C-alpha positions, 0 to 999 in steps of 0.5 A: 565522458565529454564529447567536443561538438564544436571548438570549445563546446562539449556535450556529455555522452549518455550511455543508452541501455538496451531494451529489457528482455527476459531469458524466457522464450514466452511470458510468465503465466501464473498457473493454478498449481501450487505446492501442497498446502494444508488447510483448516480442514486438515486436507492438502490442496495443490490447486489454488482454486480449490484452496480458495473455495474451501477458504470461502466456504469456511468464511475465512479471508485469504490475506492479501486478497481481501477487498477493503472498503473506502475508509471513512474520513473522521472530518466528514462526521458531524459529531467529530467536527463538533467535538473538535470545535468544542475542544478548540474553544476550551483550549483557547478559553484556557489560554486567554484565562492565563492557563499555561502548561508547565514545561518539564 
């Protein structure tokens, strides 16, 4: 919608959205209570803390909570760098010698 602010000058009227508010009277709190979960030991747990304690005790990892270490870049490994350079040298030498792969 355009609004005329001066003769021949128009500005687009922007609709403003209100502040996002929840219907809840208080902020959401994540509790320890959960529906009964059966674990590897065959027992049912309603406490997340107890469930996680048994998970750790059995040496298992709860999916989504594992700590991922930094991923090593292949380009930082000297052996990978050497192998890549050697492969490029071979490819350039073959190309200079006239070897061309057949197109299908």
